C-alpha positions as CSV (number, residue, x, y, z in Angstrom):
1,M,1.6,11.7,-5.3
2,P,-0.5,11.6,-8.4
3,G,1.2,13.3,-11.4
4,S,4.7,13.5,-9.8
5,D,7.7,12.1,-11.5
6,E,10.1,11.5,-8.6
7,L,13.1,9.2,-8.5
8,V,12.2,5.8,-7.2
9,A,14.2,2.9,-6.1
10,L,14.5,-0.1,-8.5
11,Y,14.6,-3.6,-7.3
12,D,15.5,-6.8,-9.0
13,R,13.3,-9.8,-9.5
14,D,14.6,-11.2,-6.1
15,G,13.8,-8.1,-4.1
16,Q,17.3,-6.5,-3.8
17,P,17.9,-2.8,-4.6
18,A,19.1,-2.4,-8.1
19,G,19.4,1.3,-8.9
20,Q,16.9,4.1,-9.5
21,A,14.6,5.5,-12.3
22,L,12.0,8.2,-12.7
23,R,8.5,7.0,-11.7
24,S,7.2,7.5,-15.2
25,R,9.8,5.1,-16.6
26,V,9.0,2.5,-13.9
27,R,5.3,2.7,-15.0
28,A,5.9,2.8,-18.7
29,E,8.5,0.0,-18.8
30,G,7.1,-2.2,-16.1
31,L,10.3,-2.1,-14.2
32,W,10.7,-4.0,-10.8
33,H,10.4,-1.7,-7.9
34,A,9.3,-1.8,-4.3
35,A,6.5,-0.4,-2.1
36,G,6.1,0.1,1.7
37,V,2.5,-0.7,2.7
38,V,0.9,-0.5,6.0
39,L,-2.3,-2.2,7.3
40,V,-3.9,0.0,9.9
41,R,-5.8,-2.0,12.5
42,S,-7.9,-0.7,15.4
43,G,-6.4,-1.0,18.8
44,D,-8.5,-4.1,19.6
45,G,-7.4,-5.6,16.2
46,R,-11.1,-6.2,15.0
47,S,-11.2,-3.6,12.2
48,V,-9.0,-2.4,9.5
49,Y,-9.0,1.1,7.9
50,V,-10.0,1.0,4.3
51,H,-9.9,3.9,1.9
52,L,-10.8,4.9,-1.7
53,R,-8.1,6.0,-4.0
54,T,-8.5,9.2,-6.1
55,A,-9.4,8.9,-9.7
56,D,-6.2,10.4,-10.8
57,K,-3.8,7.8,-9.3
58,D,-1.2,6.6,-11.9
59,V,-2.1,3.0,-11.2
60,F,-5.3,1.3,-10.0
61,P,-7.3,4.6,-9.7
62,S,-10.7,4.8,-8.0
63,T,-10.2,1.5,-6.1
64,W,-10.5,0.7,-2.5
65,D,-7.5,-0.4,-0.5
66,C,-6.7,-1.4,3.0
67,W,-2.9,-0.7,2.7
68,A,-1.6,2.9,3.2
69,G,1.5,3.0,1.1
70,G,3.5,3.9,-2.0
71,V,6.6,3.3,-4.0
72,V,10.1,3.4,-2.2
73,A,11.9,6.5,-3.1
74,A,15.5,6.4,-4.3
75,G,17.8,6.1,-1.3
76,E,14.8,5.2,1.0
77,T,14.2,1.8,2.8
78,P,10.8,0.1,2.6
79,A,10.4,0.7,6.4
80,A,11.0,4.5,6.0
81,C,8.7,4.5,3.0
82,A,6.0,2.8,5.1
83,R,6.3,5.5,7.9
84,R,6.3,8.3,5.4
85,E,3.3,7.1,3.5
86,L,1.3,6.3,6.7
87,A,1.9,9.9,7.8
88,E,1.2,11.4,4.4
89,E,-1.9,9.4,3.4
90,L,-3.7,8.9,6.7
91,G,-2.0,11.5,9.1
92,V,-0.9,8.6,11.4
93,H,2.2,9.6,13.3
94,G,4.0,8.4,16.4
95,V,3.7,4.7,15.9
96,E,6.3,2.2,14.5
97,P,5.1,-0.2,11.8
98,T,5.7,-3.8,12.5
99,P,7.2,-5.7,9.6
100,L,4.9,-8.6,8.4
101,F,6.1,-10.1,5.0
102,T,7.0,-9.2,1.4
103,K,4.4,-9.9,-1.2
104,I,5.4,-9.9,-4.8
105,Y,2.9,-8.6,-7.3
106,D,3.7,-9.2,-11.0
107,E,0.7,-8.6,-13.3
108,G,0.9,-6.7,-16.6
109,T,3.2,-3.8,-16.3
110,V,3.1,-3.7,-12.4
111,R,6.1,-5.5,-10.9
112,C,6.5,-4.7,-7.3
113,H,7.8,-6.1,-4.1
114,N,5.3,-4.9,-1.5
115,F,6.9,-4.8,1.9
116,A,4.0,-5.1,4.3
117,F,3.8,-3.7,7.7
118,E,1.0,-3.2,10.3
119,V,0.2,-0.7,13.0
120,R,-2.5,-0.5,15.7
121,W,-4.2,2.9,15.8
122,D,-7.3,4.4,17.5
123,G,-6.4,8.0,16.9
124,P,-7.6,10.4,14.3
125,I,-7.4,9.7,10.6
126,R,-6.6,12.6,8.3
127,H,-6.8,11.9,4.5
128,Q,-4.4,13.4,2.1
129,P,-6.9,14.8,-0.4
130,E,-4.6,14.3,-3.4
131,E,-4.5,10.5,-2.6
132,I,-7.7,9.6,-0.7
133,V,-11.4,10.3,-1.4
134,D,-13.0,8.5,1.4
135,G,-12.4,6.0,4.2
136,R,-13.8,4.0,7.0
137,W,-13.2,1.3,9.6
138,M,-14.3,-2.1,8.5
139,P,-14.6,-5.2,10.6
140,L,-12.2,-8.0,9.6
141,D,-15.1,-10.5,8.6
142,Q,-16.5,-7.9,6.3
143,L,-13.0,-7.1,4.8
144,R,-12.5,-10.9,4.2
145,A,-15.9,-11.1,2.4
146,W,-15.1,-8.0,0.3
147,V,-11.7,-9.1,-0.9
148,D,-13.0,-12.7,-1.6
149,D,-15.6,-11.2,-4.0
150,P,-13.7,-10.8,-7.4
151,A,-16.4,-8.2,-8.4
152,S,-15.6,-5.8,-5.5
153,P,-13.7,-2.6,-6.5
154,F,-10.7,-3.5,-4.5
155,I,-7.2,-2.7,-5.6
156,P,-5.6,-5.9,-7.2
157,D,-2.2,-5.8,-5.4
158,G,-3.9,-4.9,-2.1
159,R,-6.3,-7.8,-2.5
160,A,-3.3,-10.2,-3.0
161,G,-1.6,-8.6,0.1
162,V,-4.6,-8.9,2.4
163,H,-5.2,-12.5,1.2
164,E,-1.6,-13.3,2.2
165,W,-2.3,-11.4,5.5
166,F,-5.4,-13.5,6.2
167,R,-3.5,-16.7,5.3
168,R,-0.7,-15.9,7.7
169,Y,-2.5,-14.1,10.6
170,G,-6.3,-14.3,10.2
């Protein structure tokens, strides 16, 4: 949640748990950590839910993303994080995220192992106002064109993740 300074799990360069630290320290020192991120696809698989992050996010504010997710808390698994973030950010409950892959993002001071998951969902979406400003369903071909455009306001680590998703599954 923006502005919070919770205890998050540290990971080593190889993606193994390696301790814990306050979120502010992870951000300030560029420490390796992990995130659970979930791609929400429509039941027919033809669309993905995209959302606009708030302006006060501690990393990549005011960018669009197609992954609901966040940092893995101390003592939490990436799968538990993915379920928690999916429920908190989009109000999606009662579906089990399917593991996809782990995408390493290492740019500047953001060093993260993004544990990617996917769900199919046709139910209601309820934004967490502290995290998300807007959102909508986007057909896969439009998403591909959007993330292929380097000028689009898409979150950098999410862009890398969706490129990997299209490479593997699209």
